[in-house]
C-alpha positions as CSV (number, residue, x, y, z in Angstrom):
1,X,-40.1,27.0,-26.9
2,X,-42.0,23.7,-27.2
3,X,-45.6,23.9,-25.8
4,X,-47.0,21.2,-23.5
5,X,-49.4,20.0,-26.2
6,X,-46.7,19.8,-28.8
7,X,-44.6,17.7,-26.3
8,X,-47.6,15.4,-25.7
9,X,-48.0,14.9,-29.5
10,X,-44.3,14.2,-29.9
11,X,-44.3,11.7,-27.0
12,X,-47.5,9.9,-28.2
13,X,-47.4,6.5,-29.7
14,X,-49.8,3.8,-30.8
15,X,-48.5,1.4,-28.1
16,X,-49.1,4.0,-25.3
17,X,-52.6,4.9,-26.5
18,X,-53.5,1.2,-26.8
19,X,-52.2,0.6,-23.2
20,X,-54.3,3.4,-21.9
21,X,-57.4,2.0,-23.7
22,X,-56.7,-1.5,-22.4
23,X,-56.5,-0.2,-18.8
24,X,-59.9,1.4,-19.2
25,X,-61.4,-1.6,-21.0
26,X,-60.3,-4.1,-18.4
27,X,-61.6,-1.9,-15.6
28,X,-65.1,-1.7,-17.1
29,X,-65.2,-5.3,-18.2
30,X,-64.2,-6.6,-14.8
31,X,-64.5,-4.6,-11.6
32,X,-67.5,-2.6,-12.8
33,X,-69.6,-5.8,-12.5
34,X,-69.2,-5.6,-8.7
35,X,-70.6,-2.0,-8.8
36,X,-73.6,-3.2,-10.8
37,X,-74.1,-6.0,-8.3
38,X,-74.0,-3.7,-5.3
39,X,-76.4,-1.3,-6.9
40,X,-78.9,-4.0,-7.8
41,X,-78.8,-5.5,-4.2
42,X,-79.3,-2.1,-2.7
43,X,-82.2,-1.4,-5.1
44,X,-80.7,1.8,-6.4
45,X,-82.6,3.5,-9.2
46,X,-81.3,3.6,-12.8
47,X,-80.5,7.3,-12.4
48,X,-78.6,6.7,-9.1
49,X,-76.6,3.8,-10.7
50,X,-75.7,5.9,-13.7
51,X,-74.7,8.8,-11.4
52,X,-72.4,6.3,-9.5
53,X,-70.8,5.2,-12.7
54,X,-70.4,8.8,-13.8
55,X,-68.8,9.9,-10.6
56,X,-66.2,7.1,-10.4
57,X,-65.5,7.4,-14.1
58,X,-65.0,11.2,-14.1
59,X,-63.0,11.0,-10.9
60,X,-60.7,8.3,-12.3
61,X,-60.3,10.1,-15.6
62,X,-59.5,13.6,-14.3
63,X,-57.1,12.4,-11.5
64,X,-55.3,10.0,-13.8
65,X,-55.0,12.6,-16.6
66,X,-53.8,15.4,-14.4
67,X,-51.4,13.3,-12.3
68,X,-49.9,11.6,-15.4
69,X,-49.5,14.9,-17.1
70,X,-47.9,16.7,-14.1
71,X,-45.7,13.9,-12.9
72,X,-44.8,12.7,-16.4
73,X,-45.5,9.2,-15.0
74,X,-48.2,6.7,-16.1
75,X,-50.4,7.2,-13.0
76,X,-53.5,5.1,-13.6
77,X,-56.4,5.7,-11.2
78,X,-59.7,3.8,-10.8
79,X,-62.4,3.1,-8.3
80,X,-61.8,0.9,-5.3
81,X,-62.5,-2.7,-6.3
82,X,-62.2,-4.1,-2.7
83,X,-64.4,-1.2,-1.6
84,X,-67.1,-2.1,-4.2
85,X,-66.9,-5.7,-2.9
86,X,-67.5,-4.4,0.6
87,X,-70.5,-2.5,-0.6
88,X,-72.2,-5.7,-2.0
89,X,-72.9,-6.6,1.6
90,X,-72.9,-3.3,3.5
91,X,-75.0,-1.1,1.1
92,X,-78.1,-3.2,1.8
93,X,-77.9,-2.5,5.6
94,X,-78.2,1.4,5.5
95,X,-79.9,4.2,3.7
96,X,-77.9,5.6,0.7
97,X,-77.5,9.0,2.5
98,X,-75.7,7.3,5.4
99,X,-73.5,5.4,3.0
100,X,-72.6,8.7,1.3
101,X,-71.6,10.1,4.7
102,X,-69.4,7.0,5.2
103,X,-67.8,7.6,1.8
104,X,-67.0,11.2,2.8
105,X,-65.4,10.0,6.1
106,X,-63.3,7.5,4.2
107,X,-62.2,10.1,1.7
108,X,-61.2,12.6,4.4
109,X,-59.2,9.9,6.3
110,X,-57.3,8.9,3.1
111,X,-56.7,12.5,2.1
112,X,-55.2,13.3,5.5
113,X,-53.0,10.2,5.4
114,X,-51.7,11.4,2.0
115,X,-51.0,14.9,3.2
116,X,-49.2,13.7,6.3
117,X,-46.6,11.8,4.3
118,X,-47.0,8.8,6.6
119,X,-47.7,6.5,3.6
120,X,-44.5,7.5,1.9
121,X,-42.5,6.6,5.0
122,X,-44.3,3.2,5.1
123,X,-43.7,2.4,1.4
124,X,-40.0,3.4,1.7
125,X,-39.5,0.7,4.3
126,X,-40.8,-2.2,2.2
127,X,-37.8,-4.2,0.8
128,X,-37.7,-4.1,-3.0
129,X,-37.9,-7.9,-3.2
130,X,-41.1,-8.1,-1.2
131,X,-42.7,-5.3,-3.2
132,X,-41.8,-7.1,-6.4
133,X,-43.1,-10.4,-5.0
134,X,-46.5,-8.8,-4.1
135,X,-46.8,-7.4,-7.6
136,X,-46.0,-10.8,-9.2
137,X,-48.5,-12.5,-6.9
138,X,-51.3,-10.1,-7.7
139,X,-50.7,-10.4,-11.5
140,X,-50.1,-14.2,-11.7
141,X,-53.8,-15.1,-11.8
142,X,-54.2,-12.9,-14.8
143,X,-51.4,-14.6,-16.6
144,X,-52.8,-18.1,-15.9
145,X,-56.3,-17.1,-16.9
146,X,-55.1,-16.8,-20.5
147,X,-54.8,-20.5,-20.7
148,X,-57.6,-21.6,-18.4
149,X,-59.9,-19.6,-20.8
150,X,-59.0,-21.9,-23.6
151,X,-61.5,-24.5,-22.4
152,X,-64.4,-22.1,-22.7
153,X,-63.5,-20.5,-26.0
154,X,-60.6,-22.3,-27.7
155,X,-60.8,-20.7,-31.1
156,X,-60.8,-17.1,-29.8
157,X,-58.1,-17.5,-27.1
158,X,-55.8,-19.6,-29.2
159,X,-56.1,-17.1,-32.1
160,X,-55.2,-14.3,-29.7
161,X,-52.2,-16.2,-28.3
162,X,-51.0,-17.0,-31.8
163,X,-51.4,-13.3,-32.9
164,X,-49.4,-12.2,-29.8
165,X,-46.5,-14.6,-30.6
166,X,-46.3,-13.7,-34.3
167,X,-46.6,-9.9,-33.6
168,X,-44.1,-10.1,-30.7
169,X,-41.6,-11.5,-33.2
170,X,-42.4,-9.2,-36.1
171,X,-43.6,-5.9,-34.5
172,X,-43.2,-6.2,-30.7
173,X,-44.3,-2.6,-29.9
174,X,-47.7,-3.3,-31.6
175,X,-48.2,-6.9,-30.3
176,X,-51.0,-6.0,-27.9
177,X,-52.7,-3.7,-30.4
178,X,-52.7,-6.6,-32.8
179,X,-54.2,-8.9,-30.2
180,X,-56.9,-6.4,-29.4
181,X,-57.9,-5.9,-33.1
182,X,-57.9,-9.6,-34.0
183,X,-59.8,-10.7,-30.8
184,X,-62.4,-8.0,-31.2
185,X,-62.9,-8.7,-34.9
186,X,-63.3,-12.4,-34.2
187,X,-65.9,-11.7,-31.4
188,X,-67.9,-9.4,-33.6
189,X,-68.0,-11.7,-36.6
190,X,-69.0,-14.7,-34.4
191,X,-71.8,-12.6,-32.7
192,X,-70.6,-12.8,-29.1
193,X,-70.8,-9.0,-28.6
194,X,-73.9,-6.8,-28.1
195,X,-73.2,-3.7,-30.2
196,X,-76.9,-3.3,-31.0
197,X,-77.7,-2.5,-27.4
198,X,-75.5,0.6,-27.3
199,X,-77.5,3.8,-26.7
200,X,-75.6,7.0,-26.0
201,X,-77.1,9.4,-23.5
202,X,-75.4,12.1,-21.5
203,X,-75.7,11.5,-17.8
204,X,-77.3,13.9,-15.3
205,X,-75.6,13.3,-12.0
206,X,-77.9,12.8,-9.0
207,X,-77.0,14.5,-5.7
208,X,-77.6,12.6,-2.5
209,X,-77.5,14.6,0.7
210,X,-75.1,12.9,3.2
211,X,-76.5,11.7,6.5
212,X,-74.2,11.1,9.4
213,X,-74.4,7.9,11.4
214,X,-71.8,6.4,13.8
215,X,-72.9,3.0,12.7
216,X,-72.3,3.8,9.0
217,X,-68.9,5.4,9.8
218,X,-67.7,2.5,11.9
219,X,-69.1,-0.3,9.8
220,X,-68.5,1.1,6.3
221,X,-66.4,4.3,6.4
222,X,-63.3,3.1,8.3
223,X,-63.3,-0.4,6.7
224,X,-63.6,1.3,3.2
225,X,-60.6,3.5,3.9
226,X,-58.6,0.5,5.2
227,X,-59.3,-1.9,2.3
228,X,-58.6,0.9,-0.2
229,X,-55.3,1.8,1.4
230,X,-54.1,-1.8,1.7
231,X,-55.8,-3.2,-1.4
232,X,-55.2,-0.4,-3.9
233,X,-52.6,2.1,-2.8
234,X,-50.0,-0.3,-1.5
235,X,-49.9,-2.6,-4.6
236,X,-50.4,0.5,-6.8
237,X,-47.3,2.1,-5.5
238,X,-45.5,-1.2,-5.7
239,X,-46.3,-1.3,-9.4
240,X,-44.8,2.2,-9.9
241,X,-41.7,1.6,-7.8
242,X,-41.0,-1.8,-9.4
243,X,-41.2,-0.2,-12.8
244,X,-38.7,2.5,-11.8
245,X,-41.0,5.4,-11.1
246,X,-39.9,7.0,-7.8
247,X,-42.8,9.4,-7.4
248,X,-44.0,10.4,-3.9
249,X,-47.3,8.7,-2.8
250,X,-48.4,11.7,-0.8
251,X,-49.5,13.8,-3.7
252,X,-51.2,10.9,-5.5
253,X,-53.2,9.9,-2.4
254,X,-54.2,13.4,-1.5
255,X,-55.3,14.2,-5.0
256,X,-57.4,11.0,-5.4
257,X,-58.7,11.3,-1.8
258,X,-59.9,14.9,-2.4
259,X,-61.5,13.9,-5.7
260,X,-63.4,11.2,-3.9
261,X,-64.5,13.7,-1.3
262,X,-66.0,16.0,-4.0
263,X,-67.7,13.2,-5.9
264,X,-69.1,11.2,-2.9
265,X,-72.5,13.0,-2.9
266,X,-73.0,11.8,-6.5
267,X,-72.3,8.2,-5.5
268,X,-68.5,7.7,-5.8
269,X,-67.4,5.3,-3.1
270,X,-63.7,6.1,-3.8
271,X,-61.2,7.0,-6.5
272,X,-57.7,5.6,-5.9
273,X,-54.5,4.4,-7.5
274,X,-54.9,1.4,-9.7
275,X,-52.6,-1.7,-9.5
276,X,-53.5,-4.3,-12.1
277,X,-54.4,-2.0,-14.9
278,X,-51.5,0.3,-14.0
279,X,-49.1,-2.6,-14.7
280,X,-50.2,-2.5,-18.3
281,X,-49.2,1.1,-18.7
282,X,-45.9,1.1,-16.8
283,X,-44.0,-1.6,-18.7
284,X,-42.3,-1.8,-22.1
285,X,-45.5,-2.8,-23.8
286,X,-46.6,0.9,-23.4
287,X,-43.3,2.2,-24.8
288,X,-39.7,1.2,-24.8
289,X,-38.8,4.7,-23.4
290,X,-40.0,4.9,-19.8
291,X,-40.2,8.7,-20.1
292,X,-42.9,8.5,-22.7
293,X,-45.2,6.0,-21.0
294,X,-47.1,8.8,-19.2
295,X,-49.0,9.2,-22.4
296,X,-50.8,5.9,-21.5
297,X,-52.1,7.6,-18.3
298,X,-53.2,10.7,-20.1
299,X,-55.0,8.6,-22.8
300,X,-56.6,6.4,-20.2
301,X,-57.9,9.4,-18.2
302,X,-59.4,11.0,-21.3
303,X,-61.2,7.7,-22.2
304,X,-62.6,7.4,-18.7
305,X,-64.1,10.9,-19.0
306,X,-65.7,10.1,-22.3
307,X,-67.2,6.9,-21.0
308,X,-68.4,8.6,-17.8
309,X,-70.1,11.4,-19.7
310,X,-72.4,8.9,-21.5
311,X,-73.7,7.4,-18.3
312,X,-72.5,3.9,-18.4
313,X,-73.7,3.1,-21.9
314,X,-70.2,2.5,-23.1
315,X,-69.4,0.8,-19.8
316,X,-72.2,-1.7,-20.4
317,X,-70.8,-2.3,-23.9
318,X,-67.3,-3.1,-22.5
319,X,-68.8,-5.4,-19.9
320,X,-70.7,-7.3,-22.6
321,X,-67.6,-8.4,-24.4
322,X,-66.7,-12.1,-24.0
323,X,-65.0,-12.8,-20.7
324,X,-62.4,-14.9,-22.5
325,X,-61.4,-12.0,-24.7
326,X,-60.9,-9.7,-21.7
327,X,-59.0,-12.5,-19.8
328,X,-56.7,-13.1,-22.7
329,X,-56.1,-9.4,-23.3
330,X,-55.3,-8.8,-19.7
331,X,-53.0,-11.8,-19.3
332,X,-51.0,-11.2,-22.5
333,X,-50.7,-7.4,-21.8
334,X,-49.4,-8.2,-18.3
335,X,-46.6,-10.7,-19.3
336,X,-44.0,-8.0,-19.1
337,X,-45.1,-6.8,-15.7
338,X,-45.2,-10.4,-14.4
339,X,-41.7,-11.0,-15.6
340,X,-40.5,-7.8,-13.9
341,X,-42.1,-8.9,-10.7
342,X,-40.6,-12.4,-10.8
343,X,-37.1,-11.1,-11.6
344,X,-37.4,-8.7,-8.6
345,X,-38.6,-11.5,-6.4
346,X,-35.5,-13.7,-6.8
347,X,-32.9,-11.1,-7.7
348,X,-32.0,-10.2,-4.1
349,X,-30.6,-13.4,-2.8
350,X,-30.4,-12.2,0.8
351,X,-34.2,-11.6,1.0
352,X,-35.3,-14.4,-1.4
353,X,-37.0,-16.6,1.1
354,X,-39.2,-13.8,2.5
355,X,-40.0,-12.6,-1.0
356,X,-41.1,-16.1,-2.1
357,X,-43.4,-16.3,1.0
358,X,-44.9,-12.9,0.0
359,X,-45.4,-14.2,-3.6
360,X,-47.1,-17.4,-2.5
361,X,-49.4,-15.7,0.0
362,X,-50.4,-13.0,-2.5
363,X,-50.9,-15.5,-5.4
364,X,-53.1,-17.7,-3.3
365,X,-55.9,-15.1,-3.4
366,X,-56.7,-15.7,0.3
367,X,-59.0,-13.5,2.2
368,X,-59.1,-13.2,6.0
369,X,-60.8,-10.8,8.4
370,X,-62.2,-8.9,5.4
371,X,-58.7,-8.1,4.0
372,X,-57.4,-9.4,0.7
373,X,-54.3,-11.4,-0.3
374,X,-52.2,-8.3,-1.2
375,X,-52.5,-7.1,2.4
376,X,-51.7,-10.5,4.0
377,X,-48.9,-11.1,1.5
378,X,-47.3,-7.9,2.8
379,X,-47.9,-8.8,6.4
380,X,-46.8,-12.4,6.3
381,X,-43.9,-11.7,4.0
382,X,-42.8,-8.8,6.2
383,X,-43.0,-11.1,9.2
384,X,-40.8,-13.6,7.4
385,X,-38.4,-10.9,6.5
386,X,-38.1,-9.8,10.1
387,X,-37.7,-13.3,11.5
388,X,-35.2,-14.5,8.8
389,X,-33.1,-11.4,8.5
390,X,-33.4,-9.6,11.8
391,X,-32.9,-6.1,10.2
392,X,-33.0,-4.4,13.6
393,X,-29.8,-6.1,14.6
394,X,-26.5,-4.4,13.7
395,X,-23.0,-5.7,14.5
396,X,-21.5,-4.0,17.5
397,X,-18.8,-1.4,16.7
398,X,-16.0,-3.4,18.3
399,X,-17.0,-6.6,16.5
400,X,-17.2,-4.8,13.2
401,X,-13.7,-3.3,13.8
402,X,-12.2,-6.7,14.8
403,X,-13.7,-8.3,11.6
404,X,-12.3,-5.6,9.5
405,X,-8.9,-6.0,11.1
């Protein structure tokens, strides 16, 4: 009988391991900057900031690893990016203990929603075209940034694009791995990285006793739960469903919500399903065989744990890489996912207009009432679907019989 570890070894591939690494790299090089900004504005100590990074890294790593392994699906988890953006303004208005209490409230609310199964029922009612359009709209900016980055660093970006095209023709499975190696080598040789600043030190997590405040719960806890559900779980599940993975959302939400609850006293503002980085691991770039892409989730989870263990030292290194390198890597790695989303957007002709509206709203990057473009794309696109297609109306039985006759 084949052991689980032997199965993992047999299913492993270079492309899947690279996809998992890229998901982690892009998370640390991009969204983590918001965490550092919130910590600086709130005047958190170095120990508290390191503990925060440790908590969200360990939480993301363990939940992603376990869920990917058990579901045999590339489940990529990360910290709440819209939640971190909310903290940039809110964390300065209350003591850290009250913020921790708000984190716990948010985690409990999300866990209960996951256990109730309400989110699964909500997701199942979203038309496939609208889900695909939301995915394409979210990812479009990352695709276009490949080419807008040329102005800032033409040699690096054009070299990476050329590498991608040549490798895609000769060795398509290893195209992104080739881009990563060539881009990193170029950045190192031109002196645009900061490898000398790397100092490894194991983190000592800092416990902060929660304090309960209605002001903190209402002004931070509930908004944090709302933006995480709409800004992370909805597009995250759209990525999985569009890629053909029909896994239930309830177990994923409950697992990440419970992990957030346990890690909140150490600074974690929330661990949740990822969307953008997940798209790197759910497409053909990770592996031609969809059943073997779960290895990318396992690899990404393991890397998160390693980075978190060393207290943000590696995270600081990732964030010190040239922005153009990260932008080009993300955009080129997401071309397959963008293609899948665009095909899904226009494939269903009967819902095409509503799907295009969803795509345009999401791609606009708009923000209104504190909620992001993914949420409003779903709301406005859903309204267009209801108005244009009137799904609640069904032909009367006698009319249907007469037409049939």
